[in-house]
N, C-alpha and C positions, 0 to 999 in steps of 0.2 A: 282671090276671094277666100275669106275664112269660113270655117264651118259655122261659126255663130252668126254669120251674115245670112246663112241659108234657112235658119229656124222658122222665120215667119212666112216663108213662101208656100203657096198652095201647090199641091201635087195633082196634075191633070193628065189623063190618058188621051193622047191625040187620036187614037183609033176610034174611040166611041164617045168621048167628051166626058167620061165619068171623072168625078172628083174623089181623091183619096186623102183628104185632110191636109194638115200642115206637116212640114218635115219635123217640126218640134215634137209631134206626137208619134213619130216613126222611130225606128231603130236602124242603125247601119251595121251591115255585115262586112267585116274586114278580112282580107287575106293577111294573115299574121306574117307570113314569110316575105311578101312583097311590099306590105305596108300600103296596100291599096284598097279602095271600097270595091266590094264585090256586088253588093245589092242594097237596096233600101227595103226594109220590112215595114209595111204600113198596116195599120189595123184593118181586118176584113169586116166591113160593115154591110155585107150583102144579106142582111135579114137573119142572120144566125144569132141564136140566143146562147149565151155561154153562162155556166153557173160558176160560183165561187170566184168571180172576178178573172177567170182565165180568158185570154184573148187569143183569137186566131189571126194570123198575119198573112198577107199576101207578099210574095217575094218579087220585087221589081229589079231585074238585072241592071247594073249600073250602065252597061252598053246600050240599054233601051232608052236612056235619056237623050232627048233630042236638042233641048234648049233649056238653059237656065237664065230666066229673065229677071226683070226688077222685082216682080210680085209673084211669079209663078215658075214651077218646074214642070216641063212637058216631057212626058215619055210616051213611047209607042209600043203598045203590046196588045194585039188584037185578041188574044185568048183571056185576057183578064176582064 
């Protein structure tokens, strides 16, 4: 699977069913030395107001991803 194939997939938390947008709106955090994805940074939309267009992000560890399906990416993180 290519990274471009992941862009339209919805990101959902298995622990509480919360939706975190699409991967196309997220950022990926890479380990430069190993060339691996460490985490997905998704916009934090939990009612916070940010000024001057700054965004807060939630960091979803790559090892929290449980399944990448046709339309959805499921991760499990009870604390988010």
